[in-house]
N, CA, C and O of each residue as an XYZ file, in Angstrom:
900
protein
N     -44.596     24.160    146.019
C     -43.052     23.752    145.583
C     -42.615     24.968    144.690
O     -41.581     24.694    144.081
N     -43.047     26.113    144.452
C     -42.369     27.922    143.715
C     -41.899     27.780    144.449
O     -40.808     27.232    144.294
N     -42.384     28.202    146.012
C     -41.872     28.989    147.166
C     -40.307     28.281    147.427
O     -39.342     28.974    147.748
N     -40.222     26.726    147.226
C     -39.531     26.006    147.717
C     -38.102     26.090    146.281
O     -36.968     25.700    146.557
N     -38.383     26.542    145.110
C     -37.271     26.671    143.988
C     -36.817     28.057    144.591
O     -35.644     28.332    144.843
N     -37.740     28.774    144.761
C     -37.309     30.245    144.843
C     -36.464     30.420    146.101
O     -35.603     31.262    145.847
N     -36.331     29.892    147.578
C     -35.361     29.428    148.254
C     -34.407     28.911    148.225
O     -33.509     29.233    149.004
N     -34.227     27.728    147.140
C     -32.980     27.273    147.046
C     -32.165     27.981    146.069
O     -30.969     27.759    146.257
N     -32.455     28.929    144.874
C     -32.206     29.642    144.350
C     -31.576     31.095    145.470
O     -30.481     31.645    145.358
N     -32.435     31.351    146.273
C     -31.850     32.590    147.302
C     -30.640     31.954    148.039
O     -29.557     32.539    148.020
N     -30.799     30.735    148.710
C     -29.375     29.939    149.155
C     -28.327     30.442    148.277
O     -27.643     31.449    148.465
N     -28.272     29.560    147.215
C     -27.329     29.453    146.186
C     -26.486     30.660    145.810
O     -25.283     30.794    145.585
N     -27.325     31.337    145.815
C     -26.851     33.141    145.684
C     -26.236     33.529    146.585
O     -25.185     34.143    146.401
N     -26.647     33.318    147.618
C     -25.627     33.575    148.994
C     -24.500     32.913    149.074
O     -23.376     33.331    149.352
N     -24.988     31.478    148.722
C     -23.390     30.584    148.847
C     -22.693     30.537    148.186
O     -21.571     30.170    148.535
N     -22.956     30.877    146.880
C     -21.892     31.065    145.889
C     -21.441     32.703    145.442
O     -20.769     33.210    144.543
N     -22.221     33.186    146.612
C     -21.613     34.740    146.558
C     -21.978     35.827    144.889
O     -21.394     36.671    144.210
N     -22.931     35.299    144.900
C     -22.860     36.551    143.249
C     -23.974     37.147    143.450
O     -25.044     36.777    143.935
N     -23.468     38.466    142.866
C     -23.700     39.678    142.477
C     -24.839     40.055    141.611
O     -24.954     39.710    140.435
N     -25.711     40.822    142.306
C     -27.101     40.921    140.690
C     -26.647     42.108    140.077
O     -27.041     42.145    138.911
N     -25.722     43.465    140.517
C     -25.319     44.579    139.576
C     -24.357     44.866    139.851
O     -23.879     44.281    140.823
N     -23.774     45.607    139.364
C     -22.743     46.567    139.193
C     -22.949     48.265    140.226
O     -22.042     48.974    140.662
N     -23.994     48.407    140.309
C     -24.303     49.027    141.143
C     -24.975     48.882    142.736
O     -26.074     48.328    142.692
N     -24.656     49.164    143.749
C     -24.974     48.733    144.930
C     -26.506     49.162    144.919
O     -26.896     50.287    144.605
N     -27.067     48.430    145.188
C     -29.012     48.023    145.198
C     -29.049     48.889    146.464
O     -28.400     48.748    147.500
N     -30.064     49.926    146.103
C     -30.491     51.118    147.063
C     -32.237     50.849    146.491
O     -32.809     50.486    145.464
N     -32.577     51.275    147.840
C     -34.079     51.650    147.117
C     -34.159     53.282    147.334
O     -33.322     53.935    147.955
N     -35.459     53.857    146.630
C     -35.676     55.091    146.203
C     -35.623     55.993    147.545
O     -35.392     57.192    147.395
N     -35.813     55.513    148.769
C     -36.255     56.268    149.752
C     -35.238     56.152    150.906
O     -35.418     56.538    152.062
N     -33.997     55.478    150.334
C     -32.764     55.184    151.150
C     -32.396     56.317    152.477
O     -32.067     56.155    153.653
N     -32.654     57.584    151.560
C     -32.014     58.909    152.907
C     -33.429     59.549    153.053
O     -33.686     60.751    153.124
N     -34.150     58.666    153.080
C     -35.356     59.720    154.102
C     -35.357     59.690    155.371
O     -35.675     60.728    155.952
N     -35.050     58.657    156.050
C     -34.685     58.868    157.756
C     -32.739     59.478    157.496
O     -31.713     59.500    156.817
N     -33.597     59.919    158.890
C     -31.715     60.419    159.327
C     -31.053     59.467    160.085
O     -31.484     58.355    160.389
N     -29.773     60.056    160.433
C     -28.696     58.506    160.858
C     -29.418     58.329    162.204
O     -29.619     57.159    162.528
N     -29.805     59.200    162.967
C     -30.172     59.045    164.263
C     -31.565     58.040    164.321
O     -31.813     57.110    165.090
N     -32.368     58.607    163.198
C     -33.589     57.621    163.373
C     -33.373     56.286    162.775
O     -34.178     55.362    162.889
N     -31.512     56.179    161.707
C     -32.248     54.545    161.819
C     -31.136     53.731    162.875
O     -30.979     52.511    162.905
N     -30.504     54.614    163.620
C     -29.922     53.950    164.663
C     -30.912     53.398    165.598
O     -30.936     52.242    166.021
N     -31.785     54.420    165.892
C     -33.098     54.180    166.652
C     -33.632     52.518    166.010
O     -33.427     51.402    166.488
N     -34.231     52.855    165.000
C     -34.550     51.480    164.528
C     -33.747     50.306    164.850
O     -33.957     49.462    165.721
N     -32.867     50.381    164.075
C     -31.812     49.479    164.036
C     -31.011     48.499    165.756
O     -30.391     47.473    166.036
N     -31.586     49.685    166.409
C     -31.154     49.060    168.144
C     -32.355     48.111    168.274
O     -32.311     46.994    168.789
N     -33.236     48.595    167.835
C     -34.535     47.911    168.633
C     -34.362     46.527    167.607
O     -34.452     45.498    168.276
N     -34.182     46.325    166.446
C     -33.849     45.244    165.404
C     -33.187     44.455    165.969
O     -33.563     43.285    166.040
N     -31.979     44.887    166.545
C     -30.341     43.770    167.068
C     -30.882     43.725    168.544
O     -30.321     42.860    169.217
N     -31.753     44.390    169.142
C     -32.476     43.356    170.712
C     -33.026     42.862    170.430
O     -32.918     41.819    171.075
N     -33.944     42.765    169.583
C     -34.804     41.394    169.297
C     -34.407     40.187    168.356
O     -34.961     39.099    168.204
N     -33.625     40.555    167.954
C     -32.322     39.173    167.217
C     -32.041     38.624    168.533
O     -32.654     37.686    169.043
N     -30.863     39.409    169.165
C     -30.576     39.371    170.378
C     -31.616     38.371    171.540
O     -31.300     37.354    172.159
N     -32.413     38.830    171.528
C     -33.775     38.253    172.991
C     -34.487     36.739    172.211
O     -34.939     35.696    172.684
N     -34.298     37.285    170.740
C     -34.910     35.579    170.136
C     -33.548     34.869    170.280
O     -33.962     33.762    170.624
N     -32.169     34.748    170.249
C     -31.399     33.672    170.395
C     -31.245     33.032    171.925
O     -30.707     31.971    172.240
N     -31.987     34.170    172.902
C     -32.167     33.481    173.913
C     -31.153     34.467    175.342
O     -31.018     34.089    176.506
N     -30.561     35.825    174.675
C     -29.942     36.417    175.681
C     -30.112     37.103    176.555
O     -31.033     37.843    176.208
N     -29.812     37.345    177.490
C     -30.100     38.018    178.565
C     -29.419     39.703    179.025
O     -28.515     40.079    179.772
N     -30.212     40.250    178.306
C     -30.068     41.733    177.923
C     -29.836     42.911    178.981
O     -29.492     44.086    178.849
N     -30.142     42.171    180.011
C     -30.019     42.994    181.070
C     -28.769     43.195    181.597
O     -28.315     44.174    182.189
N     -28.124     41.834    181.220
C     -26.100     41.709    181.605
C     -25.944     42.672    181.594
O     -26.609     43.340    180.802
N     -24.991     43.319    182.448
C     -24.280     44.335    182.117
C     -23.246     44.374    180.859
O     -22.844     45.463    180.448
N     -22.792     43.042    180.206
C     -21.701     43.216    179.129
C     -23.025     43.204    177.892
O     -22.813     43.984    176.964
N     -24.079     42.561    177.825
C     -24.989     42.821    176.841
C     -26.023     43.816    176.612
O     -26.605     44.052    175.553
N     -26.153     44.294    177.599
C     -27.324     45.792    177.877
C     -26.970     46.737    176.980
O     -27.964     47.093    176.348
N     -26.027     47.273    176.663
C     -25.393     48.100    175.200
C     -25.268     48.058    174.066
O     -25.109     48.895    173.177
N     -25.401     46.308    174.155
C     -24.748     45.807    172.731
C     -26.006     46.401    171.823
O     -25.480     46.978    170.871
N     -27.210     46.482    171.742
C     -28.216     47.053    170.378
C     -27.533     48.339    169.988
O     -27.209     48.581    168.825
N     -27.346     49.072    170.899
C     -26.997     50.338    170.808
C     -25.776     50.677    169.975
O     -25.890     51.505    169.072
N     -24.520     50.042    170.242
C     -23.585     49.639    170.043
C     -23.537     49.440    168.097
O     -22.956     50.067    167.211
N     -24.323     48.433    168.104
C     -24.287     47.588    166.633
C     -25.092     48.824    165.943
O     -24.656     49.140    164.836
N     -26.133     49.523    166.399
C     -26.795     50.143    165.747
C     -25.567     51.402    165.073
O     -25.238     51.659    163.915
N     -25.211     51.873    166.164
C     -23.912     52.521    165.166
C     -23.293     52.797    164.669
O     -23.203     53.671    163.807
N     -22.291     51.698    165.328
C     -21.299     50.651    164.304
C     -21.966     50.417    162.468
O     -21.227     50.651    161.512
N     -23.305     49.978    162.301
C     -23.680     50.052    161.245
C     -23.952     51.247    160.663
O     -23.048     51.400    159.841
N     -24.588     52.063    160.625
C     -24.937     53.695    160.231
C     -23.815     54.407    160.319
O     -23.555     55.167    159.386
N     -23.060     54.333    161.269
C     -21.675     55.808    161.002
C     -20.296     54.940    160.904
O     -19.244     55.577    160.964
N     -20.243     53.541    160.757
C     -18.986     53.005    160.438
C     -18.829     52.047    159.560
O     -17.960     52.359    158.746
N     -19.389     50.794    159.326
C     -19.258     49.982    158.436
C     -20.025     50.065    157.263
O     -19.712     49.495    156.218
N     -21.024     50.763    157.411
C     -21.855     51.015    156.335
C     -21.893     52.205    155.944
O     -22.847     52.488    155.219
N     -20.996     53.190    156.242
C     -21.044     54.678    156.100
C     -20.931     54.795    154.606
O     -21.584     55.708    154.102
N     -20.240     54.056    153.835
C     -20.348     54.376    152.582
C     -21.523     54.279    151.918
O     -21.503     54.810    150.807
N     -22.699     53.693    152.294
C     -24.147     53.839    152.139
C     -24.275     55.743    151.984
O     -25.207     56.213    151.330
N     -23.703     56.254    152.358
C     -24.034     57.736    152.585
C     -23.665     58.778    151.633
O     -22.660     59.332    152.079
N     -24.044     59.327    150.457
C     -23.537     60.186    149.919
C     -22.916     61.284    150.355
O     -22.036     61.854    149.710
N     -23.331     61.646    151.464
C     -22.680     62.596    151.966
C     -21.072     62.473    152.669
O     -20.302     63.309    153.143
N     -21.004     60.842    152.450
C     -19.201     60.444    153.173
C     -18.577     60.571    152.075
O     -17.361     60.752    152.016
N     -19.399     60.484    151.005
C     -18.449     60.064    149.397
C     -16.869     61.503    149.758
O     -16.988     62.694    150.047
N     -15.788     60.798    149.593
C     -14.744     61.719    149.553
C     -14.623     62.502    148.438
O     -14.879     61.982    147.353
N     -14.178     64.009    148.501
C     -14.340     64.675    147.362
C     -12.886     64.359    146.563
O     -11.857     64.253    147.231
N     -12.859     64.210    145.034
C     -11.788     63.503    144.869
C     -10.796     64.729    144.080
O     -10.637     64.882    142.869
N     -10.437     65.211    144.767
C      -9.743     66.831    144.248
C      -8.670     66.231    143.204
O      -8.110     65.155    143.409
N      -8.459     66.954    142.171
C      -7.298     66.672    141.284
C      -6.789     67.685    140.720
O      -7.535     68.654    140.577
N      -5.731     67.758    140.351
C      -4.336     68.987    140.351
C      -3.777     68.220    138.563
O      -3.797     67.146    137.963
N      -3.391     69.469    138.400
C      -2.753     69.693    136.916
C      -1.793     68.893    136.759
O      -1.485     68.733    137.940
N      -0.917     68.116    136.043
C       0.136     67.378    136.224
C       1.403     67.835    135.887
O       2.227     67.286    135.156
N       1.514     69.218    136.672
C       2.495     70.174    136.158
C       4.256     69.408    135.875
O       5.175     69.597    135.077
N       3.982     68.468    137.088
C       5.631     68.059    136.723
C       6.094     66.727    135.559
O       7.065     66.023    135.285
N       4.872     66.927    135.193
C       4.595     65.940    133.547
C       5.339     64.657    133.672
O       6.143     64.192    132.864
N       4.772     63.929    135.321
C       4.914     62.711    135.416
C       3.792     61.917    134.211
O       2.600     62.151    134.009
N       4.595     61.047    133.633
C       3.907     60.533    132.339
C       4.014     59.088    132.490
O       3.727     58.394    131.515
N       4.430     58.477    133.698
C       4.501     56.672    133.630
C       3.414     56.323    134.628
O       2.971     57.292    135.244
N       3.038     55.466    134.836
C       2.011     54.605    135.617
C       2.569     54.932    137.332
O       3.708     54.651    137.706
N       1.554     55.545    138.191
C       1.502     55.502    139.282
C       0.669     54.546    139.693
O      -0.487     54.431    139.287
N       1.208     53.823    140.509
C       0.579     52.688    141.635
C       0.214     52.922    143.685
O       0.700     53.502    144.656
N      -0.571     52.304    143.445
C      -1.159     53.049    145.049
C      -1.308     51.512    145.696
O      -2.427     51.001    145.725
N      -0.372     50.933    146.111
C      -0.513     49.288    146.674
C      -1.076     48.988    148.171
O      -0.862     49.815    149.057
N      -1.772     47.836    148.432
C      -1.608     47.846    149.796
C      -2.562     48.453    150.821
O      -2.522     48.525    152.050
N      -3.470     48.885    149.858
C      -4.342     49.625    150.645
C      -5.287     48.533    151.662
O      -5.855     47.530    151.229
N      -5.295     48.811    152.532
C      -6.205     48.124    153.302
C      -8.004     48.070    153.080
O      -8.657     49.111    153.008
N      -8.512     46.962    153.008
C      -9.652     46.914    152.549
C     -10.359     46.346    153.844
O      -9.889     45.268    154.206
N     -11.443     46.872    154.660
C     -11.898     46.292    155.633
C     -13.823     46.304    154.778
O     -14.501     47.327    154.685
N     -14.176     45.192    154.392
C     -15.705     45.512    153.789
C     -16.306     44.319    154.654
O     -15.741     43.599    155.478
N     -18.101     44.335    154.054
C     -19.027     43.457    154.355
C     -19.516     42.697    153.526
O     -20.115     43.275    152.619
N     -19.481     41.000    153.458
C     -20.519     40.581    152.431
C     -21.708     40.831    152.778
O     -22.231     40.969    153.884
N     -22.327     40.906    151.114
C     -23.954     41.403    151.688
C     -24.731     40.172    151.584
O     -25.952     40.223    151.731
N     -24.110     39.025    151.336
C     -25.025     38.057    151.790
C     -25.218     37.220    152.929
O     -26.258     36.592    153.129
N     -24.093     37.207    153.771
C     -24.446     37.168    155.526
C     -23.951     37.887    156.403
O     -23.829     37.565    157.584
N     -23.512     39.270    155.744
C     -23.065     40.248    157.095
C     -21.808     39.932    157.731
O     -21.526     40.266    158.881
N     -21.051     39.271    156.942
C     -19.531     39.034    157.531
C     -18.207     40.025    156.968
O     -18.120     40.816    156.029
N     -17.657     39.768    157.566
C     -16.207     40.586    156.891
C     -15.364     40.180    156.121
O     -14.806     39.091    156.248
N     -15.104     41.154    155.032
C     -14.597     41.037    153.923
C     -13.093     41.665    154.409
O     -13.176     42.794    154.892
N     -11.434     40.951    154.327
C     -10.848     41.581    154.753
C      -9.771     41.368    153.823
O      -9.685     40.272    153.269
N      -8.791     42.440    153.539
C      -7.617     41.839    152.407
C      -6.786     43.638    151.944
O      -6.735     44.657    152.633
N      -6.355     43.420    150.791
C      -5.469     44.417    150.172
C      -6.296     44.616    148.831
O      -6.713     43.712    148.106
N      -6.480     46.262    148.611
C      -6.677     46.810    147.441
C      -5.377     47.236    146.608
O      -4.481     47.466    147.421
N      -4.868     47.457    145.090
C      -3.928     47.644    144.698
C      -4.456     48.531    143.300
O      -5.076     47.888    142.453
N      -4.247     49.782    143.099
C      -4.973     50.783    142.213
C      -3.880     51.665    141.648
O      -3.126     52.292    142.392
N      -3.806     51.707    140.457
C      -3.063     52.034    139.362
C      -3.564     52.997    138.499
O      -4.771     52.890    138.279
N      -2.919     54.012    137.886
C      -3.734     54.978    136.814
C      -2.688     55.302    135.959
O      -1.690     54.951    136.588
N      -2.241     55.879    134.635
C      -1.682     56.676    134.050
C      -2.154     58.060    133.629
O      -3.090     58.048    132.829
N      -1.742     59.131    133.967
C      -2.169     60.479    134.252
C      -2.281     60.835    132.520
O      -1.359     60.834    131.705
N      -3.431     61.068    132.341
C      -3.508     62.010    130.863
C      -3.565     63.585    131.117
O      -4.032     64.235    130.182
N      -3.126     64.347    132.337
C      -2.636     65.450    132.351
C      -3.154     65.991    133.624
O      -3.081     67.139    134.063
N      -3.846     64.629    134.273
C      -4.723     65.212    135.667
C      -4.143     64.119    136.920
O      -4.247     62.894    136.846
N      -3.610     64.760    137.898
C      -3.620     63.518    139.065
C      -4.283     63.872    140.425
O      -4.712     64.943    140.854
N      -4.220     62.460    141.034
C      -4.908     62.598    142.156
C      -4.175     62.585    143.448
O      -2.985     62.285    143.348
N      -4.675     62.875    144.780
C      -3.588     63.133    145.658
C      -3.677     61.632    146.482
O      -4.714     61.073    146.838
N      -2.619     61.272    146.628
C      -2.856     59.624    147.118
C      -3.838     59.300    148.049
O      -4.570     58.332    147.842
N      -3.984     60.228    149.401
C      -4.886     59.499    150.011
C      -6.061     59.463    149.722
O      -6.901     58.729    150.241
N      -6.289     60.512    148.586
C      -7.914     60.143    147.852
C      -7.813     58.780    147.696
O      -8.298     58.086    148.589
N      -7.167     58.126    146.541
C      -7.467     56.579    146.193
C      -7.428     56.082    147.537
O      -8.386     55.311    147.476
N      -7.039     55.992    148.583
C      -6.930     55.432    149.930
C      -8.647     55.654    150.141
O      -9.212     54.570    150.289
N      -9.400     56.624    150.174
C     -10.071     57.116    150.268
C     -11.441     56.529    149.420
O     -12.520     56.180    149.899
N     -11.096     56.543    148.280
C     -12.075     56.159    147.621
C     -12.333     54.346    147.959
O     -13.500     53.976    148.088
N     -11.155     53.266    148.089
C     -11.184     52.730    148.316
C     -12.065     52.275    149.545
O     -12.603     51.168    149.556
N     -12.197     53.236    150.644
C     -12.632     52.613    151.837
C     -13.964     53.389    151.912
O     -14.750     53.426    152.859
N     -14.042     53.936    150.839
C     -15.878     54.505    150.640
C     -17.230     53.835    150.104
O     -18.441     53.892    150.315
N     -16.017     52.954    149.022
C     -16.912     52.067    148.347
C     -17.145     50.744    149.302
O     -18.198     50.146    149.524
N     -15.838     50.489    149.786
C     -15.649     49.039    151.272
C     -16.917     49.408    151.916
O     -17.778     48.540    151.770
N     -17.292     50.455    152.596
C     -17.823     50.457    153.995
C     -19.287     50.212    153.833
O     -19.905     50.674    154.793
N     -20.180     49.543    152.788
C     -21.376     49.167    152.644
C     -21.269     47.896    152.416
O     -20.127     47.439    152.367
N     -22.385     47.018    152.223
C     -22.797     45.587    152.137
C     -22.141     45.576    150.641
O     -22.221     46.491    149.822
N     -21.439     44.259    150.469
C     -20.801     44.513    148.806
C     -20.229     42.743    148.355
O     -19.982     41.740    149.025
N     -20.210     42.999    147.190
C     -19.731     41.531    146.556
C     -18.195     42.225    145.834
O     -18.071     43.193    145.084
N     -17.457     41.566    146.240
C     -16.228     41.663    145.852
C     -15.924     42.207    144.291
O     -14.985     42.974    144.079
N     -16.662     41.816    143.401
C     -16.402     42.212    141.954
C     -16.850     43.827    142.053
O     -16.232     44.867    141.822
N     -17.941     43.603    142.413
C     -18.942     45.607    142.046
C     -17.691     46.270    142.932
O     -17.230     47.320    142.486
N     -17.260     45.866    143.842
C     -15.940     47.087    144.783
C     -15.115     47.200    143.753
O     -14.921     48.332    143.312
N     -14.600     46.326    143.284
C     -13.693     46.550    142.208
C     -13.707     47.599    141.202
O     -12.984     48.573    140.992
N     -15.109     46.948    140.442
C     -15.679     47.724    139.721
C     -15.808     49.189    139.818
O     -15.322     49.940    138.972
N     -16.464     49.594    140.851
C     -16.652     50.775    141.723
C     -15.439     51.709    141.716
O     -15.603     52.850    141.284
N     -14.494     51.408    142.061
C     -13.102     51.888    142.982
C     -12.347     52.110    141.382
O     -11.441     52.941    141.323
N     -12.617     51.594    140.509
C     -12.049     51.854    139.225
C     -13.152     53.179    138.313
O     -12.726     54.002    137.503
N     -14.113     53.072    138.616
C     -15.259     53.769    137.518
C     -14.930     55.341    138.681
O     -14.675     56.394    138.097
N     -14.960     55.344    139.915
C     -14.840     56.419    140.133
C     -13.403     56.894    140.188
O     -13.454     58.100    140.432
N     -12.538     56.622    140.109
C     -11.389     57.018    139.777
C     -11.042     57.519    138.000
O     -10.262     58.387    137.609
N     -11.936     56.615    137.197
C     -11.812     57.341    135.683
C     -12.991     58.150    136.091
O     -13.332     58.517    134.967
N     -13.804     58.658    136.848
C     -14.768     59.919    136.314
C     -14.091     61.278    136.964
O     -14.283     62.422    136.551
N     -13.177     60.854    138.177
C     -12.511     62.180    138.583
C     -10.886     62.224    137.949
O     -10.056     63.116    138.124
N     -10.773     61.254    137.349
C      -9.151     61.801    136.374
C      -9.230     61.936    134.945
O      -8.315     62.093    134.136
N     -11.018     61.814    134.682
C     -10.922     61.914    133.240
C      -9.997     61.019    132.165
O      -9.501     61.525    131.159
N      -9.924     60.345    132.341
C      -9.417     59.187    131.656
C      -9.934     57.211    131.915
O     -10.362     56.781    132.986
N      -9.838     56.802    131.313
C     -10.028     55.611    130.978
C      -8.840     54.477    131.624
O      -9.193     53.350    131.969
N      -7.590     54.882    131.717
C      -6.177     54.308    131.994
C      -6.609     54.349    133.589
O      -6.416     55.323    134.317
N      -7.201     53.170    133.977
C      -7.190     53.048    135.369
C      -7.129     51.317    135.603
O      -7.415     50.462    134.765
N      -6.759     51.150    136.725
C      -6.992     49.576    137.141
C      -6.619     49.306    138.766
O      -5.798     49.765    139.561
N      -7.586     48.399    138.797
C      -7.162     47.877    140.335
C      -7.678     46.169    140.697
O      -8.757     45.643    140.424
N      -6.608     45.637    141.322
C      -7.033     44.089    141.813
C      -6.920     44.364    143.573
O      -6.239     45.158    144.222
N      -8.046     43.186    144.027
C      -8.358     43.581    144.897
C      -8.029     41.881    145.395
O      -8.311     41.113    144.475
N      -7.615     41.323    146.375
C      -7.025     40.124    147.262
C      -7.901     40.202    148.424
O      -8.152     41.307    148.904
N      -8.358     39.207    148.890
C      -9.265     39.608    150.294
C     -10.098     37.935    150.537
O     -10.638     37.096    149.816
N      -9.783     38.121    152.041
C     -10.611     36.900    152.635
C     -11.922     36.922    153.061
O     -12.100     37.718    153.983
N     -13.017     36.245    152.657
C     -14.184     36.172    152.831
C     -14.742     35.511    154.210
O     -15.150     34.353    154.130
N     -14.785     36.153    155.438
C     -15.167     35.354    156.640
C     -16.495     34.442    155.999
O     -16.538     33.242    156.268
N     -17.274     34.891    155.379
C     -18.556     34.179    155.067
C     -18.066     32.295    154.580
O     -18.794     31.381    154.968
N     -16.788     32.001    153.730
C     -16.265     31.313    153.648
C     -15.227     30.613    154.564
O     -15.212     29.413    154.837
N     -14.442     31.478    154.953
C     -13.723     31.162    155.559
C     -13.842     30.713    157.301
O     -12.976     30.297    158.071
N     -15.532     31.048    157.538
C     -15.720     31.103    158.568
C     -17.221     29.858    159.002
O     -17.628     29.201    159.959
N     -17.466     30.055    158.019
C     -19.146     29.085    157.824
C     -19.012     28.308    156.638
O     -17.947     28.264    156.022
N     -20.156     27.619    156.244
C     -20.075     27.045    155.141
C     -19.078     26.255    154.958
O     -18.835     25.412    155.822
N     -18.201     26.363    153.679
C     -17.279     25.428    153.569
C     -16.004     25.212    154.224
O     -15.267     24.226    154.197
N     -15.871     26.466    154.893
C     -14.619     26.651    156.150
C     -13.795     26.594    155.793
O     -13.002     25.821    156.331
N     -13.421     27.287    154.751
C     -11.754     27.362    154.067
C     -11.223     28.583    154.951
O     -11.833     29.651    155.002
N     -10.159     28.362    155.570
C      -9.670     29.296    156.168
C      -8.324     30.031    155.850
O      -7.762     31.040    156.276
N      -7.975     28.758    154.601
C      -6.777     29.365    153.931
C      -7.004     30.592    152.278
O      -6.376     31.595    151.939
N      -8.227     29.826    151.610
C      -8.145     30.939    150.733
C      -9.155     32.066    150.809
O     -10.090     32.451    151.511
N      -8.321     32.468    149.467
C      -8.632     34.281    149.241
C      -9.393     34.154    148.319
O      -9.747     33.036    147.945
N      -9.996     35.751    147.503
C     -10.427     35.932    146.559
C      -9.829     37.362    145.727
O      -9.720     38.526    146.114
N      -9.572     36.836    144.689
C      -8.917     38.311    143.667
C      -9.825     38.423    142.341
O     -10.148     37.668    141.424
N     -10.054     39.690    142.698
C     -10.427     40.424    141.232
C      -9.959     41.068    140.936
O      -8.935     41.482    141.479
N     -10.495     41.540    139.825
C      -9.768     42.787    138.848
C     -10.494     43.482    137.704
O     -11.237     42.828    136.973
N     -10.294     44.837    137.519
C     -10.347     45.380    136.831
C     -10.053     46.286    135.811
O     -10.152     47.420    136.279
N      -9.745     46.309    134.668
C      -8.758     46.740    133.756
C      -9.554     47.816    132.795
O     -10.500     47.623    132.032
N      -8.653     49.308    133.183
C      -9.386     50.425    131.561
C      -8.580     50.602    130.781
O      -7.378     50.462    131.005
N      -9.064     50.942    129.722
C      -7.627     51.939    128.767
C      -7.094     50.932    128.586
O      -7.480     49.781    128.382
N      -5.198     51.902    128.751
C      -4.047     50.970    128.562
C      -3.882     49.622    128.792
O      -3.518     48.655    128.123
N      -4.416     49.913    130.436
C      -4.379     48.370    131.320
C      -4.788     47.338    130.608
O      -4.312     46.284    131.028
N      -5.685     47.194    129.428
C      -6.207     46.286    128.801
C      -5.183     46.262    127.771
O      -5.692     46.366    126.655
N      -3.694     46.142    127.754
C      -3.167     46.102    127.221
C      -2.160     45.278    127.596
O      -1.548     45.871    128.484
N      -1.737     44.372    127.416
C      -0.958     42.597    127.838
C       0.346     43.465    129.079
O       0.421     43.307    130.298
N       1.249     44.394    128.133
C       2.318     45.035    128.243
C       2.264     45.807    129.949
O       2.972     45.656    130.945
N       1.309     46.483    129.714
C       0.783     47.437    130.719
C       0.276     47.256    131.869
O       0.299     47.961    132.878
N      -0.453     45.681    131.530
C      -1.258     45.016    132.458
C       0.012     44.402    133.470
O       0.199     44.482    134.684
N       0.682     43.839    132.498
C       1.970     42.992    133.667
C       2.547     44.057    134.148
O       2.685     43.822    135.349
N       3.120     45.472    133.826
C       3.888     46.206    134.376
C       3.303     46.416    135.654
O       3.938     46.175    136.681
N       1.824     46.963    135.671
C       1.202     47.087    136.800
C       1.112     45.920    138.014
O       1.124     46.162    139.221
N       1.005     44.380    137.281
C       1.161     43.641    138.236
C       2.490     43.150    138.846
O       2.608     42.633    139.957
N       3.474     43.389    137.954
C       4.890     43.486    138.595
C       5.184     44.092    139.400
O       6.053     43.612    140.128
N       4.594     45.610    139.771
C       4.279     46.168    140.464
C       3.924     45.900    141.529
O       4.783     46.374    142.272
N       2.975     45.294    142.271
C       2.125     45.253    143.150
C       2.657     43.573    143.587
O       1.896     42.785    144.149
N       3.894     43.280    143.259
C       4.483     42.020    143.401
C       5.598     42.761    144.299
O       5.898     42.231    145.369
N       6.063     43.650    144.013
C       7.340     44.430    144.845
C       7.325     43.951    146.497
O       6.353     43.615    147.173
N       8.474     44.027    146.808
C       8.564     43.955    148.489
C       8.751     45.321    148.849
O       9.669     46.081    148.539
N       7.306     45.599    149.855
C       7.806     47.163    150.135
C       7.517     47.029    151.884
O       6.619     47.641    152.463
N       8.618     45.971    152.631
C       8.387     46.008    153.726
C       9.585     46.743    154.362
O      10.744     46.427    154.096
N       9.194     47.924    155.376
C      10.330     48.854    155.697
C      10.700     48.265    157.086
O      11.625     48.752    157.736
């Protein structure tokens, strides 16, 4: 009976897309293996899954799939798990004394739902107000991509982006809004193909309703060129 209740709770967490922590859950020995060693192990696991499903891995189209998937997991879609891949958040003095809000909008998000390992696809909009320090525009995109490239829940992703920029810039005045489609909702379960999920995190001055509204108005601007 206890096992059945635990399974129901596990299923509910997955179906309701509930996160357990603001930090990505990682084991203490997460980096004991090299990337090549991880690929070798994952390759065999993917092969086992495919064989269990009844697929013929002697077929020319399928025989390379286990290795391709393993490489993709380690080097691409979950590469953000590795601290070595973390972008250097180089900052500079705000010599031109720009004192208004800076907004980087429509940053492409490709992530993976940690409950079903299905894609999360959407856009992130990030803003900050300089307190004397600025960051390169592309670094904002790279920070979003780094935290997206791991099994995620969208709330955690939004928080991690803001925390990273706050630390890099030395200010609480950072905001992020993410609007994304979850294929675990769109293609399975409820199969609602039209819905998307919006999350936000506001720090410092962005908790002020007027500043927050200014940011939200900026991200509504038409930027089709």
